[in-house]
C-alpha positions, 0 to 999 in steps of 0.5 A: 527469524527466530519464533519466539516473539521479539521485544525488538523488531528490526525495520529497514527504511528504504526513503529513496527519491524525491517527497519519499525522504520526506515522508520517511523520516515524518513516518520514523517520527511518528512511529517513534513518538507512538513507542513512547505511549506504550510498553509494547516491543521497540521498533529498531528503525535503520536507513539504507540507500536505494533509488534513482538518485542513488542510481545517479551517483552509484550504477546502483538503485538496490545495492546488495547491502540494502537487499540483504536487509530487507530479506533479514529485516521483520519488515520494510518501511519504504518510501517511494523511488524514481525519477523522471530524468535518471534512466537506465540505458534501455530508456527504463527508469530505475523502480527497486520497489519492483525489483523487491517484490520479486526478490521477496516474492510479495505477491499481493499488493494490498491498497485500502481506500477510506474516506476520514471526515475533513478529507474533501469529498469528491464525490457528490453523493453523501454515501462515498462517506461510506467509502472503505474497500480495499484493492489486492493486486497480484504483484508478481505476474500480470503484464508486469511480468514483462518487465525486461522480457518484451521483444521489438521485431525487425518487423516494427513489432513490440511484444510484452507478454502476460503472465496467469499461472494457478499457484499465482492465483490461487495464492492471490485470491486466498489472501483476498479472501482471508482479507475479507474475513478479517475484514468481516469480523472488524465491520460486523458487515457481510463480506465479499471479494470481487473478481476483476478481470478481462474474461470476456477477450482474453484466455489468461483473464478467463483462466484467472477468473476460473481459479478464482472460483475455485478458490471462492468455493473454499469460503463458505461464509464470504460472497464473491462475484465477478467484474470486468475491469472497465465496469469496475472503473464506472462502478468505483466512480458511481458507488464505491461505497458498495465495495468490499475487496476487490482481487485483480490482475498486476497492471489492472491493480495499478491503473485501478489503485490510482483511480480509487485514491482519487475517489477520497482527494489523492494519493496523499491518503492512498497507504499500501502494503506488499506482502507475501508468505514471508516479508512484507513491505509498506509504502504510501501509494503516491510517487515522489513528486519531482514538482513538490520535492524538498518543498515541505508541502508533501501530505504524510497521510498515506506514509503514517496510514502505512505505517500502521499497515506495518504495525497491524501486520507485525502484531498478526504475524508475531502474536503483538497486540500492544503493536496492533493498538500501536497502530490504531492510536497512530490512526485515530490520531491522524483522525482527530487532527483531519476531522477538527480542520484546524490542519489541512494539508496543502494536497487539500486547499489547506496550508500545512505542509509535511513538518506541520501536519507530522508535527500535529498528528504526533500531538494529538497521539497522547489524546488517541491512546486515551480515548482508545483505552476508554474505548 
């Protein structure tokens, strides 16, 4: 990519399967509408095939053309992929998102968890309204490293090996501390990074903690601490408003991110980013939801917030403040729609499907833009 900041950003759009297609179409429409509200850079969004259904039709889950497009794009906008009835010969599912993480070295999975006014208050404690933390999941190692490498022996034993390396843990720990510093400036609160592990049982996890501690010494302005993964699961339910930035191993992060989404009502408001040093992929944390696919029932909120995360990442990477303002406009428009309560996603007991939510948020963009100018 050119070092000169471009005026047009190439975005590879991979809708995937099930509701991934529906929420991606909605997000593309929202991004297109949002860029018409300012004079900032243009996003050129081009759609490419990938996913379980594409595999079922042609035998490829992630075609070379799609991988090349993702590698050459400024960013990847990703829907959701996978389908229960579509399997490889070994019984596993085609999951191109994992292949992309490895191919593009997307080592940091970023899962922001924030409660929005108008969402269900899952926890009865009023402090739950202040839930605002980020889970950072290492994504190239850990137990997921065993994918495709597992072994079943003649003795009737199965083995999947976890990998924890010093370089891998150092870079994801640095990412977490840098993120905590950014959040500190935005929120005006003390920054804290918590290492989530199982260091009392596993040598690999004790090593993960040791490396984390060595990185923590380089960030004197950010407090650091530790928590065992089982204790963290309890903390997430008992007092999640006390959390800031968490960093953890791949499998632990996979499990805790779903628990975290439940704290704010469900996966429909849980965005995510898969980020490396050179590439970024942005997707809702939910799956393809075959039970509601094609029924206009999916909540596109998580996809909208993922699109905003993409804009923020591009803004920071290419020094484009207009894109960051556009991200705030999208977030503000979504906040307005939810807070006013006239439109409520079906996921949360309302009547608004994908199309209605999309139309409402797009309609709120001009007011959101004016509000941001006034601020």
